[in-house]
C-alpha positions as CSV (number, residue, x, y, z in Angstrom):
1,M,38.5,75.1,-3.3
2,V,37.7,73.5,0.2
3,F,34.4,71.8,-0.3
4,E,31.6,73.5,1.5
5,S,30.4,71.6,5.2
6,K,26.8,72.1,4.6
7,W,26.7,68.8,2.5
8,A,24.7,67.1,5.4
9,E,21.9,69.7,5.1
10,R,21.0,68.0,1.3
11,A,20.1,64.8,3.2
12,M,17.0,63.0,2.9
13,T,15.2,60.2,4.3
14,P,15.6,56.6,3.1
15,A,12.1,56.5,1.7
16,E,12.8,59.8,-0.1
17,V,16.0,58.8,-1.7
18,M,14.3,55.3,-3.0
19,A,11.4,57.5,-4.5
20,Q,13.9,57.8,-7.3
21,V,13.3,54.3,-8.5
22,R,10.9,53.6,-11.3
23,N,9.1,50.6,-12.6
24,G,11.1,48.3,-14.8
25,Q,14.4,49.7,-13.4
26,R,17.7,47.4,-12.8
27,L,19.5,48.1,-9.9
28,F,22.8,47.4,-8.5
29,V,23.0,46.9,-4.9
30,H,26.3,47.1,-2.8
31,G,27.2,44.2,-1.1
32,A,28.8,42.7,2.2
33,A,29.3,45.1,4.8
34,A,28.6,47.8,2.3
35,T,25.0,46.8,1.9
36,P,22.9,49.7,2.2
37,T,20.2,48.1,4.5
38,P,18.1,51.4,5.3
39,L,17.6,51.9,1.4
40,L,16.8,48.6,0.8
41,E,14.1,48.4,3.3
42,A,12.6,51.6,1.8
43,L,12.5,49.9,-1.5
44,V,10.8,46.8,-0.6
45,A,8.3,48.9,1.6
46,R,7.3,50.5,-1.7
47,S,3.9,48.8,-2.5
48,D,3.5,51.1,-6.1
49,L,6.8,49.3,-7.6
50,A,6.6,46.5,-10.1
51,D,9.2,44.6,-12.2
52,V,12.5,46.2,-10.4
53,H,15.4,43.7,-11.0
54,A,18.4,44.1,-8.1
55,Y,21.8,42.7,-9.2
56,H,24.3,42.0,-6.2
57,L,26.9,39.9,-4.9
58,H,26.5,38.5,-1.5
59,L,24.6,40.9,1.1
60,G,25.3,41.4,4.6
61,G,22.9,42.3,7.5
62,P,19.6,41.1,7.6
63,P,18.0,39.4,4.3
64,V,15.9,42.5,3.1
65,L,15.7,41.4,-0.6
66,A,15.5,37.5,0.2
67,G,12.3,37.2,-1.7
68,Q,10.4,40.1,0.1
69,G,9.1,43.2,-1.5
70,G,5.9,41.2,-2.6
71,G,7.7,39.9,-5.7
72,R,7.7,43.7,-7.0
73,V,11.6,43.4,-6.5
74,R,13.6,40.4,-7.7
75,S,16.8,39.6,-6.9
76,H,19.6,38.5,-9.0
77,A,22.2,37.3,-7.4
78,F,25.9,36.7,-8.5
79,F,27.0,35.1,-5.3
80,V,24.4,33.7,-3.1
81,D,24.8,34.6,0.7
82,P,23.1,32.4,3.3
83,G,20.1,34.8,3.7
84,M,19.3,34.5,0.0
85,R,19.4,30.7,-0.2
86,K,15.6,30.1,0.7
87,A,14.4,32.6,-1.6
88,L,16.5,30.9,-4.4
89,A,15.6,27.5,-3.8
90,E,11.8,28.7,-3.7
91,G,12.2,30.3,-7.2
92,N,11.9,34.1,-5.6
93,A,15.0,34.9,-6.6
94,D,17.8,34.1,-9.5
95,F,21.5,33.3,-9.6
96,I,24.0,34.2,-12.3
97,P,26.9,31.9,-12.7
98,V,29.6,34.1,-13.9
99,F,33.5,34.8,-12.7
100,L,34.0,37.5,-10.5
101,S,36.5,39.3,-12.9
102,D,33.9,39.4,-15.7
103,I,31.0,41.0,-13.7
104,P,32.2,44.9,-13.9
105,Q,32.3,44.4,-17.8
106,L,28.7,43.3,-17.8
107,F,27.3,46.9,-16.6
108,V,30.3,48.6,-18.6
109,S,29.2,47.0,-21.9
110,G,25.7,47.3,-21.1
111,R,24.9,43.6,-21.1
112,I,23.2,44.2,-18.1
113,P,22.0,47.8,-18.4
114,L,21.7,49.8,-15.1
115,D,19.5,52.5,-14.4
116,V,20.5,52.8,-10.6
117,A,23.3,52.1,-8.5
118,V,22.3,52.0,-4.7
119,V,25.6,52.0,-2.6
120,Q,27.0,52.7,0.9
121,L,29.6,55.5,0.9
122,S,32.2,57.1,3.6
123,P,31.4,60.8,4.2
124,P,33.1,63.3,2.0
125,D,36.1,65.0,2.7
126,R,37.2,68.4,2.8
127,H,37.4,68.1,-1.3
128,G,33.9,66.7,-1.5
129,V,35.0,63.1,-2.1
130,C,33.4,60.0,-0.6
131,T,34.9,56.3,-1.2
132,L,33.3,52.8,-1.6
133,G,34.5,51.9,1.9
134,T,34.6,48.5,2.3
135,S,33.8,47.1,-1.3
136,C,35.0,48.1,-4.5
137,D,34.7,45.0,-6.4
138,T,31.9,45.4,-8.9
139,A,30.4,48.6,-7.2
140,R,33.2,50.7,-9.0
141,A,32.0,49.5,-12.4
142,A,28.5,50.0,-11.2
143,I,29.0,53.5,-9.8
144,D,30.5,54.3,-13.2
145,S,27.5,52.7,-15.5
146,A,24.4,53.7,-13.7
147,R,22.5,56.9,-14.5
148,I,21.3,57.4,-11.2
149,V,23.4,56.6,-7.9
150,L,21.7,56.7,-4.7
151,A,23.3,56.8,-1.5
152,E,23.5,56.0,2.1
153,I,26.2,57.9,3.7
154,N,27.2,56.1,7.0
155,E,29.5,57.9,9.4
156,R,31.0,54.9,10.2
157,M,32.1,53.4,7.1
158,P,35.7,53.5,6.7
159,R,37.7,55.8,4.2
160,T,39.4,53.3,2.0
161,H,42.3,54.3,-0.5
162,G,42.8,52.3,-3.9
163,H,40.0,53.1,-6.9
164,T,37.4,53.9,-4.2
165,A,37.0,57.3,-4.8
166,V,33.3,58.8,-5.3
167,P,32.9,62.5,-5.8
168,L,29.6,63.8,-3.9
169,D,28.4,65.5,-6.8
170,R,28.1,62.0,-8.6
171,V,25.4,61.1,-6.1
172,T,21.9,61.9,-7.0
173,A,20.3,61.4,-3.7
174,F,21.4,60.0,-0.3
175,C,20.5,59.8,3.2
176,R,22.8,59.8,6.5
177,S,23.5,57.1,8.8
178,D,25.7,56.3,12.0
179,R,25.2,52.8,12.6
180,P,27.7,49.9,12.7
181,L,28.4,47.5,9.8
182,P,27.2,44.3,9.6
183,E,30.3,42.0,11.2
184,S,31.2,38.5,9.8
185,M,32.6,36.9,13.1
186,P,35.8,34.2,12.9
187,A,34.6,30.8,12.1
188,A,35.4,28.2,15.1
189,T,38.3,26.0,14.2
190,G,38.4,22.6,15.3
191,D,41.0,19.7,15.1
192,I,40.1,19.0,11.4
193,E,40.8,23.0,10.4
194,A,43.9,22.7,12.5
195,Q,45.3,20.1,10.5
196,I,44.7,21.5,7.3
197,G,45.7,24.8,8.3
198,E,49.1,23.1,9.0
199,L,49.4,21.4,5.9
200,V,48.3,24.4,3.6
201,A,50.9,26.7,5.6
202,A,53.8,24.2,4.9
203,L,53.1,24.9,0.9
204,V,53.5,28.8,1.6
205,D,56.8,29.7,0.5
206,D,58.9,32.8,2.1
207,G,58.3,35.6,-0.2
208,A,54.7,34.3,-1.5
209,T,52.1,36.5,-2.4
210,L,48.7,35.3,-0.8
211,Q,45.0,34.9,-1.7
212,L,42.5,33.8,0.8
213,G,39.0,33.5,1.2
214,I,37.1,33.7,4.6
215,G,36.2,30.9,6.7
216,A,37.7,28.3,9.2
217,I,40.3,26.9,6.8
218,P,41.6,30.5,5.8
219,D,41.8,31.6,9.6
220,A,43.4,28.4,10.5
221,V,46.1,28.9,7.4
222,L,46.8,32.5,8.5
223,A,47.3,31.3,11.9
224,R,50.4,29.5,11.2
225,L,51.7,31.6,9.0
226,G,53.6,33.7,11.7
227,N,57.1,32.1,11.2
228,K,57.1,33.1,7.3
229,L,59.2,36.0,5.7
230,E,58.1,38.6,3.4
231,L,54.8,37.7,2.5
232,G,52.8,39.8,0.0
233,V,49.0,39.8,-0.2
234,H,46.8,40.4,-3.5
235,T,43.6,39.1,-2.7
236,E,39.8,39.3,-3.5
237,M,38.7,39.3,0.4
238,F,40.6,41.3,3.3
239,S,39.8,39.8,6.6
240,D,40.7,39.8,10.4
241,G,43.4,37.1,10.2
242,L,45.7,39.2,7.7
243,I,45.9,42.1,10.8
244,P,48.3,39.9,13.1
245,L,50.6,38.9,9.9
246,I,50.7,42.8,9.0
247,E,51.7,44.1,12.5
248,A,54.2,41.4,13.2
249,G,55.5,42.3,9.9
250,V,55.3,39.0,8.1
251,V,53.4,40.8,5.4
252,T,55.7,43.2,3.9
253,N,54.5,43.4,0.3
254,R,58.2,44.0,-0.5
255,H,58.4,41.4,-3.2
256,K,55.4,41.9,-5.2
257,E,55.4,43.5,-8.8
258,V,52.1,44.7,-8.7
259,H,51.3,47.0,-6.0
260,R,54.5,46.8,-4.4
261,G,54.5,47.7,-0.7
262,R,50.7,47.6,-0.3
263,T,47.9,45.3,0.7
264,V,45.5,44.6,-2.3
265,A,42.0,43.6,-2.0
266,S,38.8,43.9,-3.6
267,F,36.4,44.0,-0.8
268,V,36.7,43.8,3.1
269,N,34.7,41.3,5.3
270,G,35.2,40.6,9.2
271,T,34.7,42.4,12.5
272,R,35.0,46.0,13.4
273,R,39.0,45.4,14.0
274,V,39.1,45.0,10.3
275,F,36.9,47.8,9.6
276,D,39.1,50.2,11.9
277,F,42.3,48.5,10.5
278,I,41.5,49.8,6.8
279,D,40.3,53.1,7.7
280,D,42.7,55.7,5.9
281,N,45.0,53.1,5.9
282,L,47.7,54.0,2.9
283,Q,49.2,50.6,3.1
284,V,45.8,49.0,1.9
285,E,44.3,49.7,-1.4
286,L,40.8,48.3,-2.7
287,H,40.5,47.6,-6.4
288,P,37.8,46.7,-8.8
289,C,37.7,43.0,-9.1
290,N,38.4,43.0,-12.8
291,R,41.6,44.3,-11.6
292,T,42.0,42.0,-8.4
293,N,41.2,39.1,-10.3
294,D,42.7,39.5,-13.6
295,T,44.9,36.6,-14.2
296,A,47.3,38.6,-16.4
297,I,48.0,40.8,-13.2
298,I,47.9,38.2,-10.7
299,R,50.4,36.1,-12.8
300,K,53.0,39.0,-12.3
301,N,53.5,38.4,-8.7
302,P,55.8,36.3,-7.5
303,R,55.0,32.8,-5.9
304,V,51.2,33.6,-5.9
305,C,49.8,31.1,-3.2
306,A,45.9,31.0,-3.7
307,I,44.3,29.2,-1.0
308,N,40.3,28.4,-1.6
309,S,37.7,25.8,-0.4
310,A,35.1,23.1,-2.1
311,L,32.2,21.6,-1.4
312,E,33.1,18.3,-3.4
313,I,35.5,17.1,-5.7
314,D,35.6,13.9,-8.0
315,L,38.2,11.4,-8.3
316,T,39.3,12.7,-12.0
317,G,39.9,16.5,-10.1
318,Q,36.4,18.0,-11.1
319,V,35.8,20.4,-8.3
320,C,32.6,21.5,-7.0
321,A,32.5,24.7,-5.1
322,D,29.1,26.8,-5.7
323,S,26.3,24.0,-5.2
324,I,25.3,21.0,-3.3
325,G,23.7,19.0,-6.2
326,H,21.0,21.4,-8.0
327,R,20.6,23.5,-5.0
328,I,22.9,26.7,-5.3
329,Y,24.8,27.2,-2.2
330,S,27.1,30.4,-3.0
331,G,28.8,31.1,-6.5
332,I,31.6,31.0,-9.1
333,G,33.4,33.8,-7.3
334,G,36.5,34.3,-8.1
335,Q,38.3,30.8,-7.3
336,M,39.1,30.0,-11.2
337,D,40.3,33.5,-11.3
338,F,43.2,32.9,-8.8
339,I,43.5,29.3,-9.3
340,H,44.5,30.1,-13.0
341,G,46.6,33.3,-11.9
342,A,48.4,31.1,-9.2
343,S,49.1,28.4,-11.5
344,L,50.7,31.0,-14.3
345,S,52.9,32.9,-11.6
346,E,56.3,32.0,-11.2
347,G,56.8,29.5,-8.3
348,G,53.0,29.8,-7.8
349,K,50.4,27.2,-6.2
350,A,46.7,27.1,-6.3
351,I,45.4,25.2,-3.5
352,L,42.0,24.0,-3.1
353,A,41.4,23.0,1.0
354,L,38.3,21.0,2.2
355,P,37.6,18.5,5.0
356,A,37.7,15.2,3.9
357,T,33.8,14.5,5.1
358,A,30.9,16.5,5.6
359,A,27.3,15.9,7.6
360,G,29.1,14.9,10.6
361,G,31.5,12.3,9.0
362,S,28.6,10.4,7.3
363,V,29.4,12.0,3.6
364,S,32.7,11.9,1.9
365,R,33.6,15.1,0.1
366,I,35.6,13.2,-2.2
367,V,33.8,11.2,-4.4
368,T,33.6,8.8,-7.7
369,A,31.1,11.5,-9.4
370,L,29.9,14.6,-8.7
371,K,26.0,15.0,-7.5
372,P,23.7,15.3,-10.2
373,G,23.2,19.2,-10.9
374,A,26.7,20.1,-9.2
375,G,28.3,22.8,-10.7
376,V,31.9,22.4,-12.0
377,V,33.6,25.7,-10.8
378,T,37.4,24.5,-11.3
379,T,37.9,22.1,-14.3
380,R,40.0,19.0,-13.8
381,G,42.1,20.8,-16.3
382,H,43.1,23.6,-13.8
383,V,43.3,21.9,-10.8
384,H,46.6,21.8,-8.9
385,W,46.8,21.2,-5.2
386,I,43.9,19.3,-3.0
387,V,44.4,19.3,0.9
388,T,42.5,17.6,3.4
389,E,43.1,16.8,7.1
390,Y,44.7,13.7,5.6
391,G,47.6,15.2,3.4
392,A,48.5,17.4,0.3
393,V,48.3,15.8,-3.2
394,D,49.1,17.8,-6.6
395,L,47.2,16.2,-9.2
396,H,48.6,18.5,-12.3
397,G,50.0,16.3,-14.8
398,L,48.7,13.2,-13.3
399,D,46.5,10.8,-15.3
400,L,43.1,9.5,-14.1
401,R,44.4,6.8,-12.5
402,Q,47.0,8.6,-10.6
403,R,44.4,11.3,-9.7
404,A,42.2,8.5,-8.4
405,E,45.0,7.0,-6.3
406,A,46.2,10.2,-4.7
407,L,43.1,11.3,-4.0
408,I,41.6,8.4,-2.4
409,A,44.6,8.4,-0.1
410,I,43.8,11.9,1.4
411,A,40.1,10.7,1.8
412,H,38.6,9.8,5.0
413,P,39.8,6.2,5.5
414,D,36.2,4.8,6.2
415,F,35.2,5.8,2.6
416,R,38.8,4.7,1.0
417,A,37.7,1.2,0.2
418,E,34.6,2.2,-1.4
419,L,35.9,4.8,-3.5
420,G,38.4,2.5,-4.9
421,R,36.0,-0.3,-5.9
422,E,33.7,2.2,-7.6
423,V,36.4,3.8,-9.6
424,A,37.6,0.5,-10.6
425,A,34.3,-0.7,-11.8
426,I,34.2,2.7,-14.2
427,R,37.5,3.3,-15.2
428,H,38.4,-0.3,-15.3
429,F,41.9,0.0,-13.9
430,A,43.6,-1.7,-10.6
431,L,44.6,1.3,-8.3
432,G,47.9,0.4,-6.5
């Protein structure tokens, strides 16, 4: 039976939809480009609520939940977006450190019991089925676990394939919209990012399966892979930089063992170009992050090349990627999932790329010891390739002295002597 076309007549206003929320409830909030902003605005506008808790990854658009709502709605972020950092630093929001691959089980198991899932969906097709659009990640488990599903159905939300289907009859109440998705513009790349991009691209073998994040360095890497052959993509995030490689036939996914022939991601973030590209594109699939980030699945693909970033790394190989000292900057995300998965893949390479300095060159990102409060996202036991604009080194299997020598060699020249003196005083060994 073809789905009846009068579904839109059941739409409510955002305020009417969010009237379903009760005091003390736990909410999941869809994130990134799929952030249901009209519903969040209606939520924080309610003066009658108390003790509501919202769980989410990074949110897109205006920072509606960033300490707003008069304390009635408290944010619990698994990954901190720029708009949430101030609220977190001021104690008006909370951060949950957890691997991205582990988040769905928190919902499914009831460890974090969800009363409501607040999501943004694509319009239903002739069978009455919507999709999760640009973000499947943790939303799949939230939709399947929450008692109530409240939705913004946006005419401009792409219809996506994979494990994104949501029957309209699963939705308790919904509003309609026709608004552009929040875009993340490509970061500017300079000489440093270009040099890092060249070094990382040289490590990518033909037939490799790629995982990359968003930002200037991943974009610089992608821009330098045009001469590669038969690449695959199994990644956490799909962004604009992948499109030219797919359109040029560089990415074919022919050699993957999992989801062969298809580009696989957990969520999509970028500009309208990438939103249009994935719309009803059968060659792109979105799956929940407990699948895309499962090391047992990642390792099945050949030559997995995981390319991630860091804020700071010490001379033993400990990698901080989520905080600047005690100040939470982002989150654990899927870095460790892919670092470990790539290292287990046959011919795989786990790469962490970062500029050698920060703060205009005044601070070294390669340090003798991490800042007090810094979080170790990738342990020194898991770390492999480290790349700065000064070179690429593989730390796997090296002892502490060898690691220090290798990392100092790719630190900014202005800091190398000081790092050498500091590590010699601590470890009591002379560097070669």
